[in-house]
C-alpha positions in Angstrom: 15.1 -20.9 -6.0 11.9 -19.9 -4.2 10.4 -19.8 -0.8 6.8 -20.9 -0.5 4.6 -19.4 2.3 0.9 -18.9 2.7 1.2 -15.2 3.8 3.0 -12.1 2.5 6.1 -11.4 4.7 7.1 -8.6 2.2 4.2 -6.6 3.6 5.7 -6.8 7.1 9.2 -5.8 6.1 10.7 -2.4 6.2 13.9 -1.1 4.6 15.8 -1.2 7.9 14.0 -4.2 9.5 13.4 -7.2 7.3 10.8 -9.8 8.1 12.5 -12.6 10.1 11.9 -15.1 7.2 14.0 -12.9 4.9 16.6 -12.0 7.6 17.1 -15.7 8.4 17.4 -16.7 4.8 20.1 -14.0 4.2 21.9 -15.0 7.3 21.9 -18.7 6.3 23.2 -17.8 2.8 26.0 -15.7 4.2 27.0 -18.5 6.7 27.0 -21.0 3.9 29.1 -18.8 1.7 31.6 -18.1 4.5 31.9 -21.9 5.2 32.6 -22.5 1.5 35.2 -19.7 1.3 37.0 -21.0 4.4 37.0 -24.5 3.0 38.5 -23.2 -0.3 35.4 -23.8 -2.3 34.3 -20.1 -2.5 35.2 -19.3 -6.1 32.3 -19.0 -8.6 31.8 -21.6 -11.2 
């Protein structure tokens, strides 16, 4: 996977405060994983 942007959000991130683009991506990933686990589809393939 990749995320295409026309700027460098990594330059605006700090170890304790991620850029909103990265933070939102991680939050969405965790929400998706939680939904799969709760539905019984959380085991790796």
